[in-house]
N, C-alpha and C positions, 0 to 999 in steps of 0.2 A: 431439415431441422437437425440441430446438433444433438448428439447423445448427451445424456445428463452429465456424465463425468468428463465430457470434453469441454464443458463451459468454463469460462474464466470468471474469477471473482476479483473485484477491486476493493481492497481494504483501504480504509481512510482514517487518518489521524488528524485532528484539528488542533491548531495552536493559535492562541489568542493573546493579545497584549502588545506592548511596544516592541518587543524583540521577537515577535512571532515568525518573521521572515528568516532570521538567522537560526532560530531553533528548528524550524522546518527543514532548512538546508542541512543542518547538522544531523538531524534524525534520518534524513534520506541517506546520508553516508553510511549510517549504521545498518539501514535496511539493505543497501547494496552489498555490504559485507556479509550480512545474514544470508542473502541469496547465494553467494559464492560458497560459504561454509556448508550450508544445508543442501546445496546442489539442486535448487528448485528448478522446475521446468521452464519458467519464464524469468527474465531479468528486466522486467518493465516496472519502473517506478518513476515518480516525478513529484514536483512541488508546484502548487498553484497558489498565487497570492490573490485572495479574494478582496481584501481591503488592506489598508495600512496596518490594521490591528488584527487581521485574521488571515492565516495561511494554512494550507492543508498539504499533507503528504499522502501519496497513495502507493500501493504495491499491488500488482496484479499477480494472482496465483491460479494454479489449476484447481478445479473444484475438488479433485481427489486429495489435494494437499490442505484444503481449507480448514478442517477441524483442528488438525495438529498445529498449524500456524496460528490460528485464532487463539488457541490456548496459550501459546508461547508469547505472542506479541500483543495481545489484547487491543485490537483496533477499536476505534470509537464507533465505527459503522462499516457497512459493506454493501455492495451492489453488484449486479451482474455487469460484466464488461464485454462490449461488442467490438472493441477496436481490434487492431492487427495483432 
């Protein structure tokens, strides 16, 4: 079992509407810049297109970074991440 502070958190932002795909891709670029500037532990982010009118962007962070990043970036939701 992982130590509590070793867990990864997946922050998620939802975009809806006709231009949700392009907005999500654009937002991901800003997240990638944020990761570099803030020197976050992980550089894992991505875009998922749910439907033609719903896309989401995610950013994986270390649990010890979670509170500070949540206050700065205001994600819509979050979940534990078990990926690589």
